N, C-alpha and C positions, 0 to 999 in steps of 0.2 A: 762244640758243634757236632750234630749227628752226622753219621755217614750219609744218610739220605740227603741232608741239606748240602753237604759238601759235593755230592754227585750232581745235585740240582744246579749249584753255582757253577761247577765245572762245565756242565752241559750248556748253561746259559752263556758262559764265556766263549766256549767253542762255537756256539751258534753265532755269537756276535762277531767272532773272528772270521767265520765263514761268510757272514754277511758283508764284512768289510772287504774280504778278498773278492767276493762276487762283484761288489761295487767297483773295486779297482780293475777287475777284469773287464767290466763294462766300459771303462775308459779306453778310447782308441789312442794308442801310443804311437805318435808320429815322430820319427827321428829326422831332424833337419841337419844334414851333414854339410858343413862348410868346406871350402878348399883348405882353409887353415883357421885356427882360432886366433883371436886378437886382431881381427880385421874389421874395421868399422862398418864396411859395407855389409858383411854377413851378420854382424851384431844387430844392425838395423833391420835386416831381414828377419832375424829371430824375434825381434820385438813385434813385427807384423804377424809372424806365426802365432805368437802368444795372444795377440788380439783376436785371431781367428779361433783359437782354442777357447778363449773366454766367451766368445759369441756362441760357439757350438755347445758349450756346457759339459760335454762328456769326452773331451779330447785333451790329451797331455802331450806337450812338446818336449822332446829331448834334443836340445841343441848341442851338437858335438862336432868334432873334426880333429884332424891331426895338428900338431904344433908347427909343421912346415908344409908347404904346398907340394907334396909328393903323392904319387899313386900308392906307394907302399904304405904310407901312413893312413890313407883312406881305406885301404884293404883291411888293415888291422881294426879300424873302427867298424867297418861293415861286419866283419866276423864277430866282433863283440856284440853288435846289435842283433845279429842272428841268434847268438847264444841267449840273449835276453828275450828273444821272441817278441820283438816289437811288432806292431801291426803294419807299419809302413815306414819305408826309407825314402827320403827325398834328398837327392845328392846333387851338388854342383861339382862336377868331376874335374880332377886335376889331369886325368888322362881318359879319353873316351873309351879306350879299348882295354887298358890294363885292369880296370875295376870290374869288367864284365863277368868273369868267372865267379867272383865273390857275390855279385848281385844276382847272378843266375841261381846260385845256391840259396840265396834269400827267397827268391821267387818260388823255388821248389819247395820251400818250407811254408809256403802260403803267405809270405810277406809281400805286400804291395810295394812296388819299386817304381819311382818316377825320377826323372832328372829335371833340373831347373837351372837357369842362368847359363851354365856350361854343360853341354849335353853329354850323354852316354850313347854309345852305339846302340842301334835299335834292338839288338838281341839281348841287351842287358837291362832293359827297362820297359815299362808298359807305355809310357808317354814322356814327352819332353815339353816343358814350358819355357819358351824364350821370352826375355823381357819385352821385346817388341819384334816387329818384322822389318825386312828390308824396305818394303813399300812405305810403312809408317815412318821409318827413320828418314827416308828420302823426302817424303812429304813435309815432315816436321822441320827439317833444316832450312828449306826454302821459305816456309811459312814464317819462321822466326825472323828472317831478314825482311820479308815482304811486309809483315805486319807493322814494322817500324818505318816503312817507306810508303805511306799512303798515296804519294804522288809519283811513285816509281823511282828508279835510280839504277846505278851500276853496281854490280856485285861481282866478287871474285871468290874462287874456292882455293883454300890452302889444304891440301890433302896430305896423307902420309907418304907412302911410296907409290910409284906409278903402277906397280904390280900387286898392290894390296887388294885382295879379292873383295873384302867387305867394304872398304872405302869406295872402290870403283863401282860396286853394286849400288851403294847408297847414292852416289852421284848420278848414276844412270837412272835410278828411280826418281831423283829430284828433277832431272831433265825431262822426264816423261810428263811431269805436271807443270812445267814452265809456262805452258800456254794458258794456265789459269791466272798467270801474272803477266799480262802483255806489256806492262810498263816497266817490268824488271828486265834488265839486260845483263846476261852473264858474259863478262868480258875476258876472263882468263881462269885457267886452272893450273896451279903450281904445286910442287911437291917438296915437302920439308923432310921427308924420310923419317918422320917421327923422332927427329933430333931437334932439341930446343934451339941450338945455335943456327942450324940451317933454316928452320922454320922462321926464326927471327929475321934472317937475311932475306928470305923469300918474301916476307911481308914488306920489308923495306923496299924491295924491288917493285912490288905491286903499288906501293904508295908513290913511288917515283914515276912509274910508267903510266899510272892512272891518277893524276892529281885530283880528279873529280869523283874518285871512287866513294861509294856510299856505305858499302858493307863488305865484310870478309866472312865467309862461311868456312869454318874449320871443323870437319867431322872427325876430329881426333883430339884426345885430351891433352896431348903434348903440344900440338899445333895451336890450339885455341889460346892457351896460356901465353905462348911465345908471341902470337899475333897481337894479343891485347897489350902486351908489354911494348911491342914495337910501335903500335899506334899511340900509346901514351907517351913514349919517348920522342915521337915525331911531332908531338903537340897537336895531334889530330883527334884527341878525345872530344866527343860530341859531334864530330864530323863523320868519322868512320866507325860504324858499329860492328864489333866483332861478336859473332855468334857461332853456333854449332853444337858439338857434343863435348862436355867437360865435367869435371868433378867440382862439387860445391866448395870443398876445402881449398882447392887450387884457384877457383875463379871468384872467390868472395872479394878479393881486392880489386879485380877488374870491374865487378858490379859497383863497388863503392866509388871507384874513380870515375865511372861512366864510360870506360873504354868498351864495356859490354853492357847492353841493356837487358839481355836475357840469353839463356842457353838451355840446353836440355840434356837429360840422360834419364834412365829409368829410376823410379823411386824404389829403393830396396825394401822399404817397409811394406809397400803394396805388393812387391814381388814375394816376400815371405808369407804375407797373408794369403795371397792367391794360391801359392804352392801348398800351404797347409790345408786349404779348403779342397783342393783337388785330391790330395792324398787321402783326406778323410772320406770324400765321396766314393773314391775307388775302393778303399779298405772296407767300407761298410756296404759295398755292393749297391750303393745308390746310383752308380754309373759304371759303365764298362768302357775301357780304353780301346776304341776301334775307329777306323777311318770314318769321318763324318759325325762322330759322336759330339754332342754338346754337353759339357760338364760344367756344373756351377762353380763359380769362384766367389760366392758371397757378394760383397759390395763392389767387387771388380767385374761383375758380369758373368759371362759365359765363355769358356774356352772351346773353340771348334777345332777338332783334330783333322789334320790333313792326311794324305795317303801314308805318311811315315809316322803317324800318331804324334805329330808335333803341333803346337799351338803358340800363338803370340798373345801376351798378356794385354798390352795396350800400346797406345802411342807413347813416345818418350815423355817424361814429366818435365815441365818447364820451370826453371829457376830464375828469379829476378829479385829486385830489391824488396819485394813484399814477403819473401820466404827464405832468402839466403841465410839469414842468421840462424834459422831453425836447423839447417842442414850442414852448415859449414864445418861443424865439429864432428859430424857423423862419418863422412867419407869424402 
């Protein structure tokens, strides 16, 4: 082979390699950082992010996280991603404050940083995507009960602790829209302290105090399981519907038995999808994170940022007999 031909081949290979590199650089690399690996909720979110990447065509998802739910582990992951010069980091934080310095370093390097699911302090991210909003959660939990009571009825709330900020807020938001359901009567609110045994006993008390009770709303994943079990044990299946917020893996049995007709929580697949879409739009300068901004989330619609650059994805996702088998092994 002549020297000229060898040079030509080498030049061609180099050009091809440069072309490949250029194509790779054109891909927007989005790191989806979980609280920890091996968690079904985050693995489902990663599937959603991959759906977004496939739809976008020039996005690459790097799903990563520490082996345990520690801020230190996430900081190590963030530093590694900064060294890799990813285009965007989307993190569900184990600690809202501890990860800030590492994320600030990322932003100083031109990396887009957003938080999702579990937020980061404002100085450590451009925006935060919450799975839902307090208003939407409050509206959803009463609607779940009311939809199964077309003629009205009596409902009670089994909450976590009496001082639980999020629980109290959700219940307050629920009460704001009670006038939309004039035939629904809220007869009591009790507290199981997010303990299975106490939640079970509180449910027993409700069933004894209100023998004509039609539904129990438990906006707590511990309480809803305990309440469903108490209803089943009391032979009230089909008479008292247990609903609220729960995990498919824990509530599948209650759906099957009929102790619960439906419940809700956010869909992690949708959450991962929406997060990836937001990260992509910010990293490519298709949008800017600022109060009032409307940023596309693909099939999930648009995120509208508030004064703290936070947005809610959607109303909680409802699970019932029609879809519980699809999700019960996921989270």
